[in-house]
C-alpha positions in Angstrom: 0.1 -0.1 0.0 3.2 2.2 0.0 2.7 5.2 -2.4 -1.2 4.9 -2.8 -3.6 7.5 -1.4 -5.1 6.4 1.9 -8.9 7.6 2.3 -11.8 6.3 4.3 -13.0 4.3 1.5 -9.8 2.1 1.5 -9.0 2.4 5.3 -9.0 -0.8 7.2 -7.6 -1.6 10.6 -5.1 -2.9 11.7 -2.8 -0.7 9.5 -0.1 -2.6 7.8 3.6 -1.3 8.9 5.5 0.1 5.9 8.7 -1.4 7.3 9.8 -4.1 9.9 9.8 -2.6 13.3 13.2 -2.7 15.1 14.4 -4.7 12.1 18.1 -4.6 11.3 19.2 -2.3 8.5 22.2 -3.0 6.5 24.6 0.0 6.4 24.7 -0.2 2.6 21.0 0.4 2.3 20.6 4.1 1.8 16.8 4.1 1.2 15.7 3.3 4.9 14.5 6.2 6.9 16.5 7.1 10.1 14.6 6.7 13.3 15.9 8.3 16.6 14.4 8.3 20.2 15.5 10.8 22.8 15.8 9.2 26.3 15.4 12.2 28.1 11.8 12.6 26.6 9.6 13.1 29.6 5.5 13.1 29.4 4.1 16.2 28.6 1.2 17.7 30.7 -1.2 20.8 31.1 -2.3 22.5 34.1 -5.5 24.6 33.9 -6.6 27.1 36.6 -9.8 29.4 37.0 -10.9 31.4 39.9 -14.1 33.3 39.9 -15.0 35.9 42.5 -18.7 37.5 42.5 -20.2 39.8 45.1 -23.3 41.9 45.5 -22.3 45.4 46.4 -25.9 46.8 46.4 -29.3 45.8 45.3 -28.5 46.6 41.6 -24.7 46.3 41.3 -22.6 43.1 41.3 -18.8 43.0 41.4 -17.3 40.2 39.3 -13.5 39.2 38.8 -12.0 36.1 37.0 -8.7 34.6 36.4 -8.1 31.8 33.9 -4.5 30.4 33.3 -3.1 27.6 31.4 0.6 26.0 31.7 2.1 23.3 29.7 5.3 21.5 31.3 7.7 19.4 29.5 6.4 20.2 26.1 8.1 18.8 23.0 8.6 21.2 20.0 11.0 21.9 17.6 9.4 24.9 15.9 6.7 27.1 16.7 4.0 26.5 14.4 2.1 29.5 15.3 5.4 31.6 14.6 4.9 33.8 11.4 8.2 34.4 9.5 8.0 37.8 8.0 11.5 37.7 6.7 10.8 35.0 4.0 6.9 35.3 3.3 7.1 38.6 1.8 5.2 40.4 4.7 7.9 42.6 5.9 9.0 44.0 2.3 5.1 44.7 1.8 5.0 46.6 5.1 7.8 48.6 4.4 6.6 49.4 1.0 3.2 50.6 2.6 5.2 52.4 5.3 7.0 54.4 2.6 3.7 55.3 1.0 3.7 53.0 -1.8 1.3 50.2 -2.8 1.8 46.6 -2.0 0.4 43.8 -4.1 0.5 41.5 -1.2 -1.2 43.7 1.2 -3.9 44.7 -1.6 -4.4 40.8 -2.0 -4.7 40.3 2.0 -6.7 43.5 2.6 -8.4 43.8 -0.8 -12.1 43.7 0.3 -11.5 46.5 3.0 -9.7 48.8 0.5 -11.8 51.7 -1.2 -12.5 51.1 -5.0 
């Protein structure tokens, strides 16, 4: 099944492995994927907190304060998927062009519906 498209129409369990798990790979075989395992890897976990305080001050006035927090510990990441790389995607150049008073095709494409005709 290697190289073919796996969709819900041809999906069956159990899945067949594409290679022998923990199999010996000859040194001359350059087509095998390399696997690695970090023995210092620990289980990640999240902690969530929330506190709410509500008091009635007068008959028609209520005071309410809330605090919500999340904390992740021992999280594994090699790159931030939420990080935008403005140096390679053209946004920085488009911003500098607009900052200098010019028109940027990238910003026109992004904000085109908001621009006056």
